[in-house]
DSSP file (Angstrom, degrees, kcal/mol; ACC not computed):
  #  RESIDUE AA STRUCTURE BP1 BP2  ACC     N-H-->O    O-->H-N    N-H-->O    O-->H-N    TCO  KAPPA ALPHA  PHI   PSI    X-CA   Y-CA   Z-CA
    1    1 A X     >        0   0    0      0, 0.0     4,-1.8     0, 0.0     5,-0.1   0.000 360.0 360.0 360.0 -42.3    0.0    0.0    0.0
    2    2 A X  H  >  +     0   0    0      1,-0.2     4,-2.5     2,-0.2     5,-0.2   0.872 360.0  56.6 -61.0 -37.4    2.8    2.4    0.9
    3    3 A X  H  > S+     0   0    0      1,-0.2     4,-2.5     2,-0.2    -1,-0.2   0.896 105.5  50.8 -62.0 -41.1    4.4    1.8   -2.5
    4    4 A X  H  > S+     0   0    0      2,-0.2     4,-2.5     1,-0.2    -1,-0.2   0.886 109.5  50.5 -64.4 -38.9    1.2    2.9   -4.3
    5    5 A X  H  X S+     0   0    0     -4,-1.8     4,-2.3     2,-0.2    -2,-0.2   0.935 112.0  46.7 -64.9 -45.9    1.1    6.1   -2.2
    6    6 A X  H  X S+     0   0    0     -4,-2.5     4,-2.3     1,-0.2    -2,-0.2   0.911 112.7  50.1 -62.3 -42.1    4.7    6.9   -3.0
    7    7 A X  H  X S+     0   0    0     -4,-2.5     4,-2.7     1,-0.2    -1,-0.2   0.909 109.1  52.3 -62.5 -41.7    4.1    6.1   -6.7
    8    8 A X  H  X S+     0   0    0     -4,-2.5     4,-2.3     2,-0.2    -2,-0.2   0.911 110.8  46.6 -60.8 -44.6    1.0    8.4   -6.7
    9    9 A X  H  X S+     0   0    0     -4,-2.3     4,-2.4     2,-0.2    -1,-0.2   0.894 112.3  50.9 -65.5 -39.2    3.0   11.3   -5.2
   10   10 A X  H  X S+     0   0    0     -4,-2.3     4,-2.1     2,-0.2    -2,-0.2   0.924 110.8  48.4 -63.6 -44.4    5.8   10.7   -7.7
   11   11 A X  H  X S+     0   0    0     -4,-2.7     4,-2.3     1,-0.2    -2,-0.2   0.916 111.5  50.0 -61.9 -44.1    3.3   10.8  -10.6
   12   12 A X  H  X S+     0   0    0     -4,-2.3     4,-2.6     1,-0.2    -1,-0.2   0.900 109.6  51.7 -61.3 -42.1    1.6   13.9   -9.3
   13   13 A X  H  X S+     0   0    0     -4,-2.4     4,-2.2     2,-0.2    -1,-0.2   0.897 110.0  48.8 -62.8 -41.3    5.1   15.6   -9.0
   14   14 A X  H  X S+     0   0    0     -4,-2.1     4,-1.2     2,-0.2    -2,-0.2   0.924 112.4  48.2 -65.3 -44.6    5.9   14.7  -12.6
   15   15 A X  H  X S+     0   0    0     -4,-2.3     4,-0.5     1,-0.2     3,-0.4   0.933 113.8  46.5 -61.8 -46.9    2.6   16.0  -13.9
   16   16 A X  H >< S+     0   0    0     -4,-2.6     3,-0.8     1,-0.2    -1,-0.2   0.879 111.7  50.6 -65.7 -38.5    2.9   19.3  -12.0
   17   17 A X  H 3< S+     0   0    0     -4,-2.2    -1,-0.2     1,-0.2    -2,-0.2   0.710 105.4  57.4 -74.9 -18.3    6.5   19.9  -13.0
   18   18 A X  H 3< S+     0   0    0     -4,-1.2    -1,-0.2    -3,-0.4    -2,-0.2   0.563  82.5 106.0 -88.9  -7.5    5.7   19.4  -16.7
   19   19 A X  S << S-     0   0    0     -3,-0.8     2,-0.3    -4,-0.5    -3,-0.0  -0.421  77.9-111.1 -70.6 147.2    3.1   22.1  -16.9
   20   20 A X        -     0   0    0     -2,-0.1     2,-1.0     1,-0.1    -1,-0.1  -0.615  19.3-134.8 -79.6 134.3    4.0   25.3  -18.6
   21   21 A X    >   -     0   0    0     -2,-0.3     3,-2.3     1,-0.2     4,-0.2  -0.806  13.7-160.3 -89.4 104.4    4.4   28.4  -16.4
   22   22 A X  G >  S+     0   0    0     -2,-1.0     3,-1.6     1,-0.3    -1,-0.2   0.744  85.1  70.2 -60.2 -23.8    2.5   31.0  -18.4
   23   23 A X  G 3  S+     0   0    0      1,-0.3    -1,-0.3    -3,-0.1    -2,-0.0   0.667  98.1  51.5 -68.9 -13.5    4.3   33.8  -16.5
   24   24 A X  G <  S+     0   0    0     -3,-2.3     2,-0.3     2,-0.0    -1,-0.3   0.316  85.6 113.5-102.5   7.1    7.5   32.8  -18.4
   25   25 A X    <   -     0   0    0     -3,-1.6     2,-0.4    -4,-0.2    -3,-0.0  -0.591  44.1-171.0 -82.0 138.6    6.0   32.9  -21.9
   26   26 A X        -     0   0    0     -2,-0.3     2,-0.2    49,-0.1   131,-0.2  -0.999  25.0-119.5-128.8 131.8    7.2   35.5  -24.3
   27   27 A X        -     0   0    0    129,-3.2    49,-0.1    -2,-0.4     3,-0.1  -0.482  25.6-139.2 -67.5 132.4    5.4   36.2  -27.7
   28   28 A X        -     0   0    0     47,-1.4    47,-0.1    -2,-0.2    48,-0.1  -0.244  53.5 -48.9 -76.0 178.2    7.6   35.6  -30.7
   29   29 A X        -     0   0    0      1,-0.1    -1,-0.2     6,-0.1    94,-0.2  -0.257  53.1-173.0 -54.3 128.2    7.4   38.0  -33.6
   30   30 A X        +     0   0    0      4,-0.4    43,-2.9     1,-0.2     2,-0.4   0.758  61.7  37.3 -93.5 -29.7    3.8   38.6  -34.7
   31   31 A X  B >  S-AB  34  72A   0      3,-0.6     3,-1.9    41,-0.2    41,-0.2  -0.972  78.0-113.4-137.3 137.0    4.2   40.7  -37.8
   32   32 A X  T 3  S+     0   0    0     39,-2.6    35,-0.5    -2,-0.4    38,-0.1  -0.415 107.8  28.8 -60.3 139.2    6.5   40.8  -40.8
   33   33 A X  T 3  S+     0   0    0     33,-0.1    -1,-0.3    -2,-0.1     3,-0.1   0.415 114.2  68.0  87.6  -2.5    8.4   44.1  -40.7
   34   34 A X  B X   +A   31   0A   0     -3,-1.9     3,-1.8     1,-0.1    -3,-0.6  -0.442  49.8 159.8-145.7  65.9    8.2   44.3  -36.9
   35   35 A X  T 3  S+     0   0    0      1,-0.3    -6,-0.1    -6,-0.1    -1,-0.1   0.717  76.6  55.5 -65.0 -20.8   10.4   41.5  -35.5
   36   36 A X  T 3  S-     0   0    0     -7,-0.1    -1,-0.3    -3,-0.1     3,-0.1   0.391 108.5-121.2 -92.2   3.7   10.7   43.2  -32.2
   37   37 A X    <   -     0   0    0     -3,-1.8    -2,-0.1    -6,-0.2    29,-0.1   0.918  35.6-160.0  55.7  46.3    6.9   43.5  -31.6
   38   38 A X        -     0   0    0     27,-0.1    27,-2.3    26,-0.1     2,-0.2  -0.352  13.9-125.1 -57.9 133.2    7.1   47.3  -31.4
   39   39 A X  B     -E   64   0B   0     25,-0.2     2,-0.3    -3,-0.1    25,-0.2  -0.508  22.2-103.1 -83.7 149.1    4.0   48.5  -29.6
   40   40 A X        -     0   0    0     23,-2.6     8,-0.7     8,-0.2    23,-0.2  -0.557  36.6-157.2 -69.8 127.6    1.7   51.1  -31.1
   41   41 A X        -     0   0    0     -2,-0.3     7,-0.4     1,-0.2     2,-0.3   0.008  40.6 -59.4 -83.3-160.8    2.2   54.5  -29.4
   42   42 A X        +     0   0    0      5,-0.2     5,-0.3     6,-0.1     2,-0.2  -0.640  58.9 163.4 -87.0 143.8   -0.5   57.2  -29.4
   43   43 A X  B >   -K   46   0C   0      3,-2.7     3,-1.9    -2,-0.3    96,-0.1  -0.765  59.5 -72.6-140.7-171.5   -1.9   58.7  -32.6
   44   44 A X  T 3  S+     0   0    0     94,-0.3    95,-0.1     1,-0.3     3,-0.1   0.654 131.0  53.1 -65.9 -12.7   -5.0   60.7  -33.5
   45   45 A X  T 3  S-     0   0    0      1,-0.4    -1,-0.3    93,-0.2     2,-0.3   0.443 121.6 -88.6-100.0  -1.7   -7.2   57.6  -32.9
   46   46 A X  B <   -K   43   0C   0     -3,-1.9    -3,-2.7     8,-0.0    -1,-0.4  -0.819  51.3 -54.9 129.3-169.1   -5.8   56.8  -29.4
   47   47 A X        -     0   0    0      6,-0.4    -5,-0.2    -2,-0.3    -6,-0.1  -0.829  30.9-140.3-115.7 151.9   -3.1   54.9  -27.7
   48   48 A X        +     0   0    0     -8,-0.7    15,-2.0    -7,-0.4    -8,-0.2   0.468  63.4 106.5 -94.2  -2.4   -2.2   51.2  -28.0
   49   49 A X  S >  S-     0   0    0     13,-0.2     3,-1.8     1,-0.1    12,-0.2  -0.402  81.7 -89.8 -79.8 157.3   -1.3   50.2  -24.5
   50   50 A X  T 3  S+     0   0    0      1,-0.2    10,-0.2    10,-0.1    -1,-0.1  -0.379 112.9  21.2 -60.6 135.0   -3.6   48.1  -22.3
   51   51 A X  T 3  S+     0   0    0      8,-3.3    -1,-0.2     1,-0.3     9,-0.1   0.376  84.4 150.1  87.6  -3.9   -6.0   50.2  -20.3
   52   52 A X    <   -     0   0    0     -3,-1.8     7,-2.8     7,-0.2    -1,-0.3  -0.276  55.4 -94.5 -60.3 148.2   -5.8   53.3  -22.6
   53   53 A X  E     +L   58   0D   0      5,-0.2    -6,-0.4     1,-0.1     5,-0.2  -0.385  37.2 179.8 -67.5 139.1   -9.0   55.4  -22.6
   54   54 A X  E >   -L   57   0D   0      3,-3.0     3,-1.5     1,-0.2     2,-0.5  -0.595  64.0 -79.4-133.4  68.9  -11.5   54.8  -25.4
   55   55 A X  T 3  S-     0   0    0      1,-0.3    -1,-0.2    -2,-0.1     0, 0.0  -0.599 113.6  -7.1  68.9-119.1  -14.2   57.3  -24.5
   56   56 A X  T 3  S+     0   0    0     -2,-0.5    -1,-0.3    -3,-0.1     2,-0.2   0.434 133.1  59.0 -88.7   0.6  -16.1   55.8  -21.6
   57   57 A X  E <  S-L   54   0D   0     -3,-1.5    -3,-3.0    -5,-0.0     2,-0.3  -0.704  79.3-113.3-123.7 176.3  -14.4   52.4  -21.9
   58   58 A X  E     -L   53   0D   0     -2,-0.2     2,-0.5    -5,-0.2    -5,-0.2  -0.839  28.9-108.7-112.7 148.3  -10.9   51.0  -21.6
   59   59 A X        -     0   0    0     -7,-2.8    -8,-3.3    -2,-0.3    -7,-0.2  -0.645  29.8-164.0 -72.0 118.6   -8.7   49.4  -24.3
   60   60 A X        +     0   0    0     -2,-0.5    87,-0.4   -10,-0.2     2,-0.2   0.083  61.7  40.3 -99.5  23.1   -8.6   45.7  -23.3
   61   61 A X  S    S-     0   0    0    -12,-0.2     2,-0.4    85,-0.2    85,-0.2  -0.793  79.3-102.9-147.8-168.4   -5.6   44.7  -25.4
   62   62 A X  E     - F   0 145B   0     83,-2.3    83,-3.0    -2,-0.2     2,-0.5  -0.997  28.4-137.8-128.9 133.0   -2.2   45.6  -26.6
   63   63 A X  E     - F   0 144B   0    -15,-2.0   -23,-2.6    -2,-0.4     2,-0.5  -0.815  12.7-163.4 -98.5 125.9   -1.6   46.9  -30.1
   64   64 A X  E     -EF  39 143B   0     79,-2.9    79,-2.8    -2,-0.5   -25,-0.2  -0.938  31.2-109.3-109.2 123.4    1.5   45.6  -32.0
   65   65 A X  E     + F   0 142B   0    -27,-2.3     2,-0.3    -2,-0.5    77,-0.3  -0.201  49.7 158.0 -55.8 134.4    2.5   47.7  -35.0
   66   66 A X        -     0   0    0     75,-2.2     2,-0.1   -29,-0.1   -33,-0.1  -0.927  37.3-119.6-160.1 131.6    1.9   45.9  -38.3
   67   67 A X    >   -     0   0    0    -35,-0.5     3,-2.5    -2,-0.3    62,-0.3  -0.442  43.1 -89.1 -75.9 147.5    1.4   47.3  -41.9
   68   68 A X  T 3  S+     0   0    0      1,-0.3    62,-0.2    -2,-0.1    63,-0.2  -0.316 116.2  14.9 -52.0 131.6   -1.8   46.8  -43.8
   69   69 A X  T 3  S+     0   0    0     60,-1.9    -1,-0.3     1,-0.3    61,-0.1   0.342  94.3 140.6  83.7  -6.9   -1.5   43.5  -45.7
   70   70 A X    <   -     0   0    0     -3,-2.5    59,-2.5    60,-0.1     2,-0.3  -0.260  59.5 -99.1 -68.7 157.1    1.6   42.3  -43.8
   71   71 A X  E     - C   0 128A   0     57,-0.2   -39,-2.6    -3,-0.1     2,-0.5  -0.591  31.2-149.4 -77.7 134.7    1.9   38.7  -42.8
   72   72 A X  E     -BC  31 127A   0     55,-2.9    54,-3.4    -2,-0.3    55,-1.4  -0.919  16.7-156.7-107.6 131.2    0.9   37.8  -39.2
   73   73 A X  E     - C   0 125A   0    -43,-2.9     2,-0.4    -2,-0.5    52,-0.2  -0.694  25.3 -99.9-110.0 156.2    2.8   34.9  -37.6
   74   74 A X        -     0   0    0     50,-2.5    49,-2.8    47,-0.3    50,-0.1  -0.620  27.8-148.7 -68.8 126.1    2.2   32.4  -34.8
   75   75 A X  S    S-     0   0    0     -2,-0.4   -47,-1.4    47,-0.2     2,-0.3   0.666  76.9 -18.6 -75.4 -15.6    4.1   33.7  -31.8
   76   76 A X  S    S-     0   0    0    -49,-0.1    47,-0.1    45,-0.1     2,-0.1  -0.904 108.2 -44.2-168.3 178.9    4.6   30.2  -30.5
   77   77 A X  S    S+     0   0    0     -2,-0.3     2,-0.3    45,-0.1    44,-0.2  -0.417  74.7 179.5 -60.0 128.0    3.1   26.8  -31.2
   78   78 A X  E     -G  120   0B   0     42,-2.5    42,-2.3    -2,-0.1     2,-0.4  -0.909  33.8-135.6-135.0 157.3   -0.7   27.5  -31.2
   79   79 A X  E     -GH 119 100B   0     21,-2.9    21,-1.7    -2,-0.3     2,-0.6  -0.949  27.6-131.7-106.6 133.0   -4.1   25.9  -31.6
   80   80 A X  E     -GH 118  99B   0     38,-3.0    38,-0.7    -2,-0.4    19,-0.2  -0.781  23.6-176.1 -88.1 120.3   -6.6   27.8  -33.8
   81   81 A X  E     -G  117   0B   0     17,-3.3    36,-0.2    -2,-0.6    18,-0.2   0.128  44.6 -85.5-109.6  19.1   -9.9   28.0  -31.9
   82   82 A X  E     -     0   0B   0     34,-1.5    16,-2.9    16,-0.3    -1,-0.3  -0.381  63.9 -29.4 109.4 174.8  -12.2   29.8  -34.3
   83   83 A X  E     - H   0  97B   0     14,-0.2     2,-0.3    -2,-0.1    14,-0.3  -0.347  46.9-175.7 -70.1 144.2  -13.2   33.2  -35.4
   84   84 A X        -     0   0    0     12,-1.4     2,-0.4    24,-0.2    24,-0.1  -0.986   5.9-164.1-139.9 130.8  -13.2   36.2  -33.1
   85   85 A X        -     0   0    0     -2,-0.3     9,-0.1    10,-0.1    11,-0.1  -0.925  16.8-153.0-121.2 143.8  -14.4   39.6  -34.1
   86   86 A X  S    S+     0   0    0     -2,-0.4     2,-0.3     7,-0.2    -1,-0.1   0.719  76.2  52.5 -84.3 -21.1  -13.8   43.0  -32.4
   87   87 A X        -     0   0    0      1,-0.1     4,-0.1     2,-0.1    -2,-0.0  -0.827  62.9-144.7-120.9 153.8  -17.0   44.8  -33.5
   88   88 A X  S    S+     0   0    0     -2,-0.3     2,-0.4     2,-0.1    -1,-0.1   0.754  93.2  58.3 -81.8 -26.1  -20.7   44.1  -33.4
   89   89 A X  S    S-     0   0    0     -3,-0.0     2,-0.1     1,-0.0    -2,-0.1  -0.841  94.6-111.0-105.2 143.7  -21.2   45.8  -36.8
   90   90 A X        +     0   0    0     -2,-0.4     2,-0.3     2,-0.1    -2,-0.1  -0.413  46.0 150.0 -74.6 145.3  -19.4   44.6  -39.9
   91   91 A X    >   -     0   0    0     -2,-0.1     3,-1.4    -4,-0.1    -4,-0.1  -0.902  61.6 -78.1-156.3-177.3  -16.6   46.6  -41.5
   92   92 A X  T 3  S+     0   0    0     -2,-0.3    39,-0.4     1,-0.3    40,-0.1   0.635 127.8  39.0 -67.6 -14.4  -13.4   46.0  -43.5
   93   93 A X  T 3  S+     0   0    0     37,-0.1     2,-2.0    39,-0.1    17,-0.5   0.206  77.7 118.9-119.3  15.0  -11.4   45.0  -40.5
   94   94 A X    <   +     0   0    0     -3,-1.4     2,-0.3    16,-0.1    -1,-0.1  -0.455  53.6  92.2 -85.8  68.4  -13.9   43.0  -38.4
   95   95 A X        +     0   0    0     -2,-2.0    15,-2.3    -5,-0.0    16,-0.8  -0.975  36.8 133.0-152.0 161.4  -12.1   39.7  -38.4
   96   96 A X  E     - I   0 109B   0     -2,-0.3   -12,-1.4    13,-0.2     2,-0.3  -0.970  36.8-107.8 173.5-172.6   -9.7   37.9  -36.1
   97   97 A X  E     -HI  83 108B   0     11,-2.2    11,-2.5    -2,-0.3     2,-0.4  -0.995  11.5-132.8-146.8 146.6   -9.0   34.6  -34.5
   98   98 A X  E     + I   0 107B   0    -16,-2.9   -17,-3.3    -2,-0.3   -16,-0.3  -0.852  35.2 176.8 -97.3 134.1   -9.0   33.0  -31.0
   99   99 A X  E     -HI  80 106B   0      7,-3.4     7,-2.4    -2,-0.4     2,-0.3  -0.894  17.2-162.6-134.8 161.8   -5.8   31.0  -30.2
  100  100 A X  E     +HI  79 105B   0    -21,-1.7   -21,-2.9    -2,-0.3     2,-0.2  -0.993  26.2 126.3-144.3 150.5   -4.3   29.0  -27.4
  101  101 A X  E >   + I   0 104B   0      3,-2.1     3,-2.4    -2,-0.3   -23,-0.1  -0.833  59.7  32.5 170.0 155.3   -0.8   27.8  -26.6
  102  102 A X  T 3  S-     0   0    0      1,-0.3   -77,-0.1    -2,-0.2     3,-0.1   0.781 131.0 -58.1  54.4  29.3    1.9   27.9  -24.0
  103  103 A X  T 3  S+     0   0    0      1,-0.3     2,-0.3   -82,-0.0    -1,-0.3   0.544 115.1 113.4  81.3   6.7   -0.9   27.9  -21.3
  104  104 A X  E <   -I  101   0B   0     -3,-2.4    -3,-2.1   -82,-0.0     2,-0.4  -0.818  51.7-156.8-113.7 151.7   -2.4   31.1  -22.7
  105  105 A X  E     +I  100   0B   0     -2,-0.3    43,-2.3    -5,-0.2    44,-0.4  -0.999  32.6 151.9-121.4 125.6   -5.7   31.9  -24.4
  106  106 A X  E     -IJ  99 147B   0     -7,-2.4    -7,-3.4    -2,-0.4     2,-0.4  -0.959  33.8-134.3-151.2 165.5   -5.7   35.0  -26.5
  107  107 A X  E     -IJ  98 146B   0     39,-3.1    39,-2.4    -2,-0.3     2,-0.5  -0.940   6.6-153.2-124.2 146.0   -7.3   36.7  -29.6
  108  108 A X  E     -IJ  97 145B   0    -11,-2.5   -11,-2.2    -2,-0.4     3,-0.3  -0.988  20.0-163.7-117.6 123.0   -5.7   38.5  -32.5
  109  109 A X  E     +IJ  96 144B   0     35,-2.2    35,-1.3    -2,-0.5   -13,-0.2  -0.701  61.0  34.8-107.4 159.2   -8.0   41.1  -34.1
  110  110 A X  S    S+     0   0    0    -15,-2.3    20,-2.9   -17,-0.5     2,-0.3   0.668  91.0 111.9  74.7  23.4   -7.8   42.9  -37.5
  111  111 A X  E     -D  129   0A   0    -16,-0.8     2,-0.8    -3,-0.3    -1,-0.3  -0.917  63.7-138.1-121.9 153.0   -6.3   40.0  -39.3
  112  112 A X  E     -D  128   0A   0     16,-3.1    16,-1.7    -2,-0.3   -15,-0.1  -0.908  29.6-146.1-104.5 102.3   -7.7   37.7  -42.0
  113  113 A X  E     -D  127   0A   0     -2,-0.8    14,-0.3    14,-0.2     3,-0.1  -0.340  14.5-133.8 -67.3 149.6   -6.7   34.2  -41.0
  114  114 A X  S    S-     0   0    0     12,-3.2     2,-0.3     1,-0.2    13,-0.1   0.793  91.8  -5.9 -69.1 -27.8   -5.8   31.7  -43.7
  115  115 A X        -     0   0    0     11,-0.6    -1,-0.2   -33,-0.0   -33,-0.1  -0.965  58.7-137.9-159.0 165.2   -8.0   29.2  -41.6
  116  116 A X  S    S+     0   0    0     -2,-0.3   -34,-1.5    -3,-0.1     2,-0.3   0.401  81.3  44.7-111.7  -0.5   -9.8   29.2  -38.3
  117  117 A X  E    S+G   81   0B   0    -36,-0.2     2,-0.3     2,-0.1   -36,-0.2  -0.944  79.5  50.9-141.5 163.1   -9.0   25.7  -37.0
  118  118 A X  E    S-G   80   0B   0    -38,-0.7   -38,-3.0    -2,-0.3     2,-0.3  -0.744  78.3 -69.4 111.4-160.7   -6.0   23.4  -36.7
  119  119 A X  E     -G   79   0B   0     -2,-0.3     2,-0.3   -40,-0.2   -40,-0.2  -0.939  33.9-163.3-134.0 155.8   -2.5   24.0  -35.3
  120  120 A X  E     -G   78   0B   0    -42,-2.3   -42,-2.5    -2,-0.3     2,-0.2  -0.984  17.4-128.2-136.9 148.6    0.5   26.1  -36.3
  121  121 A X    >   -     0   0    0     -2,-0.3     3,-2.4   -44,-0.2   -47,-0.3  -0.600  50.5 -74.0 -88.9 156.4    4.1   26.0  -35.2
  122  122 A X  T 3  S+     0   0    0      1,-0.3   -47,-0.2    -2,-0.2    -1,-0.1  -0.238 121.0  18.8 -50.2 131.1    5.9   29.1  -34.1
  123  123 A X  T 3  S+     0   0    0    -49,-2.8    -1,-0.3     1,-0.3     2,-0.1   0.287  91.1 129.2  89.1  -9.5    6.7   31.4  -37.0
  124  124 A X    <   -     0   0    0     -3,-2.4   -50,-2.5     1,-0.1    -1,-0.3  -0.470  69.6 -93.3 -76.0 153.6    4.1   29.9  -39.4
  125  125 A X  E     +C   73   0A   0    -52,-0.2   -52,-0.3     1,-0.2    -1,-0.1  -0.474  37.1 178.7 -70.1 127.8    1.7   32.3  -41.1
  126  126 A X  E     -     0   0A   0    -54,-3.4   -12,-3.2     1,-0.3   -11,-0.6   0.827  59.6 -77.5 -88.3 -45.0   -1.6   32.8  -39.4
  127  127 A X  E     -CD  72 113A   0    -55,-1.4   -55,-2.9   -14,-0.3    -1,-0.3  -0.913  54.5 -62.5 175.3-151.9   -2.9   35.3  -42.0
  128  128 A X  E     -CD  71 112A   0    -16,-1.7   -16,-3.1    -2,-0.3     2,-0.2  -0.944  44.0-102.9-130.6 148.8   -2.6   38.9  -43.1
  129  129 A X  E     - D   0 111A   0    -59,-2.5   -60,-1.9    -2,-0.3   -18,-0.3  -0.502  40.7-126.0 -69.3 134.5   -3.4   42.3  -41.5
  130  130 A X        -     0   0    0    -20,-2.9     2,-1.9    -2,-0.2     3,-0.2  -0.274  38.2 -81.3 -76.3 167.4   -6.6   43.8  -42.8
  131  131 A X    >>  +     0   0    0    -39,-0.4     3,-1.2     1,-0.2     4,-0.5  -0.468  52.8 169.6 -77.6  81.1   -6.8   47.3  -44.3
  132  132 A X  H >> S+     0   0    0     -2,-1.9     4,-3.3     1,-0.3     3,-1.4   0.850  72.0  64.1 -59.8 -35.8   -7.0   49.4  -41.2
  133  133 A X  H 34 S+     0   0    0      1,-0.3    -1,-0.3     2,-0.2    -2,-0.1   0.777  94.6  60.6 -62.6 -25.5   -6.4   52.6  -43.1
  134  134 A X  H <4 S+     0   0    0     -3,-1.2    -1,-0.3     2,-0.2    -2,-0.2   0.751 117.5  29.6 -73.2 -22.1   -9.7   52.1  -45.0
  135  135 A X  H << S+     0   0    0     -3,-1.4     2,-0.3    -4,-0.5    -2,-0.2   0.792 136.3  24.3-101.7 -41.0  -11.6   52.2  -41.7
  136  136 A X  S >< S-     0   0    0     -4,-3.3     3,-2.1     3,-0.1    -1,-0.2  -0.696  80.1-154.9-127.3  77.7   -9.3   54.5  -39.6
  137  137 A X  T 3  S+     0   0    0     -2,-0.3     3,-0.1     1,-0.3    -4,-0.1  -0.284  80.9  18.5 -56.2 132.1   -7.3   56.8  -41.9
  138  138 A X  T 3  S+     0   0    0      1,-0.3   -94,-0.3   -95,-0.0    -1,-0.3   0.344  91.3 132.1  90.2  -6.5   -4.1   57.9  -40.2
  139  139 A X    <   -     0   0    0     -3,-2.1     2,-0.9    -7,-0.1    -1,-0.3  -0.396  69.7-107.4 -71.5 154.8   -4.1   55.2  -37.5
  140  140 A X        -     0   0    0    -99,-0.1    -1,-0.1    -3,-0.1  -100,-0.1  -0.779  44.4-123.7 -78.6 109.9   -0.9   53.3  -36.8
  141  141 A X        +     0   0    0     -2,-0.9   -75,-2.2   -76,-0.1     2,-0.3  -0.246  47.6 156.5 -60.0 144.5   -1.9   50.0  -38.3
  142  142 A X  E     -F   65   0B   0    -77,-0.3     2,-0.5   -32,-0.1   -77,-0.2  -0.991  48.0-108.6-162.9 160.9   -1.6   47.1  -35.8
  143  143 A X  E     -F   64   0B   0    -79,-2.8   -79,-2.9    -2,-0.3     2,-0.6  -0.892  36.1-139.4 -94.4 131.9   -2.6   43.7  -34.6
  144  144 A X  E     -FJ  63 109B   0    -35,-1.3   -35,-2.2    -2,-0.5     2,-0.6  -0.857  14.5-160.4 -95.4 122.1   -4.7   43.9  -31.4
  145  145 A X  E     +FJ  62 108B   0    -83,-3.0   -83,-2.3    -2,-0.6     2,-0.4  -0.916  14.8 174.7-105.6 121.4   -3.7   41.2  -28.9
  146  146 A X  E     - J   0 107B   0    -39,-2.4   -39,-3.1    -2,-0.6   -85,-0.2  -0.990  27.7-130.6-131.9 126.6   -6.4   40.5  -26.3
  147  147 A X  E >   - J   0 106B   0      4,-0.7     3,-1.9    -2,-0.4   -41,-0.3  -0.445  25.6-120.5 -69.4 147.2   -6.2   37.8  -23.6
  148  148 A X  T 3  S+     0   0    0    -43,-2.3   -42,-0.1     1,-0.3    -1,-0.1   0.836 117.3  46.1 -59.7 -33.1   -9.4   35.7  -23.4
  149  149 A X  T 3  S-     0   0    0    -44,-0.4    -1,-0.3     2,-0.0   -43,-0.1   0.352 115.8-118.6 -90.8   7.4   -9.9   36.8  -19.8
  150  150 A X    <   +     0   0    0     -3,-1.9    -2,-0.1     1,-0.2     2,-0.1   0.660  64.8 145.5  63.9  20.6   -9.2   40.4  -20.8
  151  151 A X        -     0   0    0      1,-0.1    -4,-0.7     2,-0.0     2,-0.4  -0.322  63.4 -74.5 -76.0 170.4   -6.2   40.6  -18.5
  152  152 A X        -     0   0    0      1,-0.1     3,-0.5    -6,-0.1    -1,-0.1  -0.538  37.7-168.3 -72.7 118.4   -3.1   42.7  -19.5
  153  153 A X    >   +     0   0    0     -2,-0.4     3,-2.1    -8,-0.3     4,-0.2   0.583  64.4  97.8 -80.5  -8.7   -1.1   41.0  -22.3
  154  154 A X  G >  S+     0   0    0      1,-0.3     3,-2.2     2,-0.2    -1,-0.2   0.829  71.6  62.4 -52.1 -41.5    1.8   43.4  -21.8
  155  155 A X  G 3  S+     0   0    0     -3,-0.5    -1,-0.3     1,-0.3    -2,-0.1   0.699  96.7  61.2 -61.3 -15.7    3.9   41.1  -19.6
  156  156 A X  G <         0   0    0     -3,-2.1  -129,-3.2     1,-0.2    -1,-0.3   0.397 360.0 360.0 -90.2   4.3    4.1   38.6  -22.4
  157  157 A X    <         0   0    0     -3,-2.2    -1,-0.2  -131,-0.2    -2,-0.2   0.361 360.0 360.0-119.4 360.0    6.0   41.1  -24.7
């Protein structure tokens, strides 16, 4: 009986130690032309940091600079979990995708994914940035990164 108890604790220890610590995750390059994941600063349409004011509400994501039409990459090995949209009304940039990987659940907005399901390895193409300038002329075009629980994604960059 004692042997089974010791084996059970050993198995539990192995399972717990093999889990990914999400606090140590760092996003790889998201966008062609911005290998350092430079964040969107402020422009006439607002600021790109988490918590920035948006009228009566707060910006619930982090904006990573990306040119219209640029390739968007998987930041690490990910599972594609379906379509995610930022707006209730349709427009030219109302598309995105929900993803999970490295113990995180997050969404990328303003991109047209090549597909909405399956898996990708780090650095593989997810899709392309939609034409932000056609909806918000003069904005710094960007990928919007939003955690599924709407917590601050900044520590992962």
